[in-house]
N, C-alpha and C positions, 0 to 999 in steps of 0.2 A: 504493500500501500503504500502511496505515498504523502509526502510528510508536509501537513496543514499548520506546522507550526509556522507565526512568522512572528515581528513585532515593531510595537504601536508606542512609537516615542520612547524605544527605549525599554520601555518595559515588553517582556515576555510574554505570549498570550500560546496559547494551546490552538487554536484557530483562529480564521477570521471573523467569525461567521456573531455579531452583536445585533440587539432589537435594538432599535433604534428610543428615541424619547416620548414619552406620549402614547407608546404603545404594549410597553411593557408592564407598567405599575412601579409602584418598587422592587418589584420581581418577585417575593414571595405569594403573591396571588397564581405564577404561574408553574410557583415550585410546585404547586398541589396537584399538578396535572404530570411535570417530571423534572428530574434532577436538573435543574438548570447548571448545574456545575459543568454539562455538557458544553456550555458554551463557552466561547472566549474571553468575553464578558460579556453586562451591557450598562444603556445610558438609560438613568431613570429620570422619572415622569420632570419633567420642567421645574426648578425650584427658582421663590424668590423670597426676600427676604420676608415679606407679611404674609400673611395664609389670601387667596383669591378665592372668590364664588367664579369667575371665569364669566362667559358672556350670558345674554341670555340664551331660552329654549328658540327653536331649538336649532341645533349647533352642526347636525350635522345632516348631508345632500351626498345622495348615490349619483352616479355617472357612468356612464355605459362602459370607460373603461377606468374606474376609478371611484374615488371617493372626495369630499369637498369635507372639511370640517373649520370649524370657528369656535372651537374651546374655549378659550384662549386665557390657557393658565396657570389653570383651575391648580389648586395644591395647599398644601395645608402648611407653605411653609419654614423655610429653613429649621429654625429650632423645633419642630413638631419631626422633620424629618431625622433631626438629629436624635431627638430622645426617645420617639417610637417608630418611625420605621425602619431606620440601621440596625435599632437591636434586633428588631425580628427579620430582616433580613441576613443579618448574622450566621439565623442558626437554618438557614438553608440554601447561604452565599457563604464558599470559599474562598475564592477568587478576587481578585480588585474592582471594584466599581468604576466608573465613568458616571460622574457626576454634573449634569448638566444645569448649568445658570443662568439666571433671566434677572433683567431688572431693567427698570425705567428709568435709569440716568446712572451715569457712572457708579456714584456713591453705593449706590443701590448693588451694583454688579462683584463690589472691594468687599461690601460688608457681606453676601455671601459667600464668593470664597474664599476671604480669612478663616468662615465659621469652619467651612467645610472640609480647610487645607489642615484642619486641626485631628478629622477622624480618618484613623487610616484603612479604614475600608475602602477609602477613596483612593483611586488609583492615578483620576485622571479628570480634572476641569472643561465637561465640553461647555463654550461659553455662546447660549444663542442668542445670536446679532440680528436672526430673521424670521421668529415670529409674524407671520402676517397678518395673525386675528388681534392686537392688541396695539392700543391706539396710545402715545405718546411715549413711545418705544421699544426695545425689540426689532423689527425692519427697521424702523428706522435709523439704528447703526448699524447695519448690516449694506445700505446701497448707499453708504457715503466713505469712499477710501479714509479719507481722514477722521471720520470720528470710529469707522473701523480698527482706527492704529492707536487709537485715545482710550478705545476699552482692551484694548490685546495688555496696554503700558500697562494698566491703572491694573489689570485683574494680574499679572505677571509676577507686578510691584508687593501683591500679597498674598503668593501664594509660592511655596516650594514643588506643588504639583505638575507635570507637565499639562500646557493651556491646549485646549483645543477649539480654533475656531468655528464655528457651524455656521457657515453663507448662507444668505440668500440668491439664490437663482432668479431675482426681479429687478435685474440691474442690467445696464449694456454691457459692461464692462468688467466681469465673474475675476477675471487673470487678475487685474488693478487692487482689486479689493484683495485677494490673499495675498499678494505682491506686499500690500500696505502690510497687511498680518504680520509678516515675515517681518518682513524691517522693526518694527517694533516687539519684536521678540516671542512671538505665538511658535509652538513647540507643534504642532501637527492643525491640520486640515480637516472638518466634514463640511459633506455638500452632498442634495443639497435640502433644501429645508421645500416646504410646499410651494407652490405657481399661483396665485393671485386666480378665483373665480369664484364664478357664482350661478346658481340655478333661477329660472323665476317655475313658476306655480302656475299653469292656466288656468285651471278650476279659479283660483282667487285672484290673478293676475298680479299676483304679489314677487319679490325673492322668497325661496326659502327658509334661508338663514334669517335667524335674525338679527344674524348682524348682517348683512346682505352678501359683503362677499368673503369669502373664506378660501384657506388651501386643498390647493390638487392633489391627491397624490393616487399612489399604484400605479397600475401597468402603464398607463398615459405618459408619464414621466421619466420611466426609465432609457429613452434612447435622448434626453434631453440634460438627465444627470448627465451621466457617459459621457455627450461631450462635454460636458463641462470639467469631472473629474477631468478629463485626457489636456483639456487648454488649462487649467492649472497645476498638473504635474509637468507638463511644459516652464509654467513659469515660476515654480519656488521647488527648493529644492528639503524642504520639510515635507514628512510623512504625509497623504491622503485620505480620508474615508471617504468611500461612496455611498450614496444611499440615496434612492428614487425608484420606485419600483419595482426592485429585487426580491422575485418569488420562486429563481431555479438554481440550482447549480451554475448551467452554466454561465446565469450572468452574474454572479460571482462571479465566475472566470473573465468574463468582459470588463467588467469591473476592474478587476486587477492585474488584468494585458493594458488597459487606460491608464493604470498609474496607481491605485489604491493598495495599500499597505492592509487593507480590512473593509468589511462591508457593516452596514445596518440596517438592519431588516426592519422594515417600519406596518406600512397599513397588510401585508400580509399575514402579519400576527391577528390581526382583529377577524381575518377572513377563517384563519385554521389558527388555533393556539399552537397547535402542532407545528405551523409552520417550520421553524427555525431547525429543530430537530432534524427535521425529515429532510432538508435542505443539509445539515448535514452527513447524516446520514449516505446519501445518492452520489456528496462531494467523491470520495477517491474513484467511483467506478468512471466519473466523471471524468477525472482527473485519468486513468490508464487511459480511458481512450481517445484523450485525446498526446498521449502519452505525457503526461506533465508530471514529471518526480517528485516538485517541489515548486508550493504557493510562494512562498520568499523568491524564487526565483524566477518567475512569473512580471514580478507588479513592472508596469512599465512596457514588457515586451515587446505588443501594442505597435512601438514607436519606432523600432527601428535600431 
């Protein structure tokens, strides 16, 4: 069997399969279904300084090849995550976890980073500067290279852990944002977050989502995500995590050939809670089919 091992920002992981933030809760819910230690890691639910109820209902709208969500970063706040969620996670997950952090100001990002920096369960900080479903924060930082750099620099000053900046696809030049983050000290880049979209109910002749717009995820976004991973790999020298519409082991390999050292699986978990272990079990056979002995060795391999 080929080697599934990879390295994410200096930390070895058993395999590149990582459930994406917002689709895996804080992990222990999925641990009731299967041993989540089979995963390389996972990125837990986006966490802010204070508790958030999120956006009003309805928050989900289906699409022919994906789904729209406008959850709005609902979470219990960083203190509750530290006191309640992480102790429950410790009982079922033995590996370092990725902490996804969010904010509406640079000082909030810093506050959350400082508190999670003290948690030994947390291996990496994934800084969400790309959420399209909140106002006054989130994506506004990720669409401007200068602001993205400011958040990166501030979070780096607040933690000793590797900092991975999660980027928005809702920009004209993804490479410029990624380069700005790298120059400000980022240890890695993850992309893409969701694309802005909407649906209208013909029956009531109004938008389906209470927030009007939401983030499109699922199979429809995979080719866009793949293209952006390719571009960012060419633009930066730090590790890249690829995500967006991945649901098969073949797509994992595509992402790694484009330049990703690991992948995050998102919407597939909402369709099938066993999606990640199924992809992981099927991956060795797919590697054998394509003559791949080590996943680490194919990262960026499609660039020639």
